[in-house]
DRENBAKOL-935256 format. One record per residue (C-alpha): chain; residue in three letters; x, y, z. Coordinates in steps of 0.2 Angstrom, whole numbers, padded with zeros to 4 digits. Layout:
BEGIN
(r 'A','ALA',(X,Y,Z)) ...
// end
This chain:
BEGIN
(r 'A','MET',(0000,0000,0000)) (r 'A','SER',(0014,0012,0004)) (r 'A','TYR',(0022,0010,-0013)) (r 'A','PHE',(0006,0016,-0022)) (r 'A','LEU',(0004,0031,-0009)) (r 'A','ILE',(0022,0036,-0013)) (r 'A','GLN',(0019,0036,-0031)) (r 'A','HIS',(0003,0045,-0029)) (r 'A','GLN',(0012,0058,-0019)) (r 'A','LEU',(0025,0060,-0033)) (r 'A','ALA',(0011,0064,-0045)) (r 'A','LEU',(0003,0076,-0033)) (r 'A','ASP',(0020,0085,-0030)) (r 'A','LEU',(0024,0086,-0049)) (r 'A','MET',(0007,0094,-0052)) (r 'A','GLY',(0011,0107,-0038)) (r 'A','THR',(-0003,0103,-0026)) (r 'A','ASP',(-0002,0103,-0008)) (r 'A','GLN',(-0013,0087,-0006)) (r 'A','ASN',(-0007,0073,0005)) (r 'A','ALA',(-0009,0056,-0003)) (r 'A','PHE',(-0007,0048,0015)) (r 'A','LEU',(-0022,0057,0021)) (r 'A','PRO',(-0035,0043,0017)) (r 'A','LEU',(-0024,0031,0027)) (r 'A','SER',(-0023,0042,0042)) (r 'A','ASN',(-0026,0060,0047)) (r 'A','VAL',(-0009,0062,0054)) (r 'A','MET',(0002,0051,0042)) (r 'A','THR',(0014,0061,0031)) (r 'A','GLU',(0027,0056,0019)) (r 'A','ASP',(0040,0061,0032)) (r 'A','LEU',(0032,0050,0046)) (r 'A','CYS',(0031,0036,0034)) (r 'A','LEU',(0050,0037,0030)) (r 'A','GLU',(0054,0038,0049)) (r 'A','SER',(0043,0023,0052)) (r 'A','SER',(0050,0013,0038)) (r 'A','ARG',(0068,0017,0044)) (r 'A','ILE',(0063,0011,0061)) (r 'A','LYS',(0056,-0005,0054)) (r 'A','ASN',(0070,-0008,0042)) (r 'A','ALA',(0059,-0007,0027)) (r 'A','HIS',(0073,-0003,0015)) (r 'A','LEU',(0062,-0004,0000)) (r 'A','ILE',(0050,0009,0006)) (r 'A','SER',(0063,0020,0014)) (r 'A','ARG',(0074,0020,-0002)) (r 'A','LEU',(0058,0024,-0013)) (r 'A','ILE',(0053,0039,-0002)) (r 'A','CYS',(0071,0046,-0003)) (r 'A','ASN',(0072,0043,-0022)) (r 'A','LYS',(0055,0052,-0024)) (r 'A','LYS',(0061,0067,-0013)) (r 'A','LYS',(0077,0067,-0023)) (r 'A','TYR',(0068,0068,-0040)) (r 'A','ILE',(0056,0081,-0034)) (r 'A','ALA',(0070,0092,-0027)) (r 'A','PHE',(0081,0090,-0043)) (r 'A','TYR',(0065,0094,-0053)) (r 'A','LYS',(0063,0110,-0043)) (r 'A','GLY',(0081,0115,-0044)) (r 'A','ASP',(0085,0111,-0026)) (r 'A','LEU',(0101,0102,-0028)) (r 'A','GLU',(0106,0103,-0010)) (r 'A','THR',(0091,0093,-0005)) (r 'A','ALA',(0093,0081,-0019)) (r 'A','ALA',(0111,0077,-0014)) (r 'A','LYS',(0105,0075,0004)) (r 'A','MET',(0091,0063,-0001)) (r 'A','TYR',(0104,0053,-0012)) (r 'A','ASP',(0116,0052,0003)) (r 'A','LEU',(0101,0046,0014)) (r 'A','SER',(0096,0033,0001)) (r 'A','LEU',(0113,0025,0002)) (r 'A','GLU',(0109,0020,0020)) (r 'A','PHE',(0096,0007,0013)) (r 'A','PRO',(0105,-0007,0004)) (r 'A','THR',(0098,-0014,-0012)) (r 'A','GLY',(0095,-0032,-0014)) (r 'A','ALA',(0083,-0046,-0019)) (r 'A','HIS',(0065,-0041,-0014)) (r 'A','GLY',(0057,-0056,-0022)) 
// end
């Protein structure tokens, strides 16, 4: 479920809206809280996906400093087989 919410949030961010894709799931859940939760749970796939999404949006908006920070943060989550 989180995977689709992150992709939905990507589309909303690219459209320039302030909508929160996580709102139907919870009144308090945000992308940042989802990232923190996935980091605590060692959910590397979700954590990496959120970092890459944030990196893409930052790069698209010209915020290269944030894009670099998200790249560095994404390196904390190892890639591997998720079969």
